[in-house]
Residue, then its C-alpha position, 0 to 999 in steps of 0.5 A: m035480606k034482599g040481594w042483587m047480582y049485577i053486571l057493570l060495563c067498564s070504560d075499557g069495554s070489560y064487564y064486572t059481575g058482582s053482588t050486593h045487598d044495597l045496589e044503589l050504594r054499591l054503584v056509588r062506591h064503584q063510581a067513587g073508586e071504592g069498589a073492586n080493583h077491576t072497576k077502580k082502574r076502569l072508571p067510569v062504570q055503567l050498570i047494564y044488568y041486574e037481578e033481584y033476589d030474596r036473599i043475599d046468598l042467592a045473589f052471591y051464588r048467581e054472581k059466581q055462576v055468571q062470573g064463570w061465563s064467557r063474554k058471549k054468554k054474558e052478552a046474551l043474558i044482558n040483552g035478553w037473548d034467550e035462544e043465544l043464551k041456550k046456545a052459549a050454554e050448550c056443551m060443544n065438546e066431542t063427548h056431547y050427545k050431538f057429536y058422540d059417535k055411537e059406533r066407536 
C-alpha cells in the first residue's frame, strides 16, 4: 500500500508533519477539524510539501524523521534548498570533526 509523508502550513505559521495512505482524504479530514489536535486548533491548513512512498511504513518512518527536525531544516526541505538542508543537517557541536582540536 502506498504512503505519503506530508507537511502542512497551519494558520498560525507552524508546521505539521504527518503520514497517510490516502493524502487527499487526510487533507479533507484536517480541514474539517478531524485531523490531529495540532491542526484542528490552527485551521485552515495548507499542504506545502509531500513525498510519495511505495509502502506506508516508509512514509511513517520519514514522518518521524522529519518531525524531529528544526524549523530551518524543514524549510530547506520544503523549498528544495539542498545545500541549506545539508548545512542544517551538519553536526555543529564541539566534538564535530571540523571543530575538534586534535592537540587536546
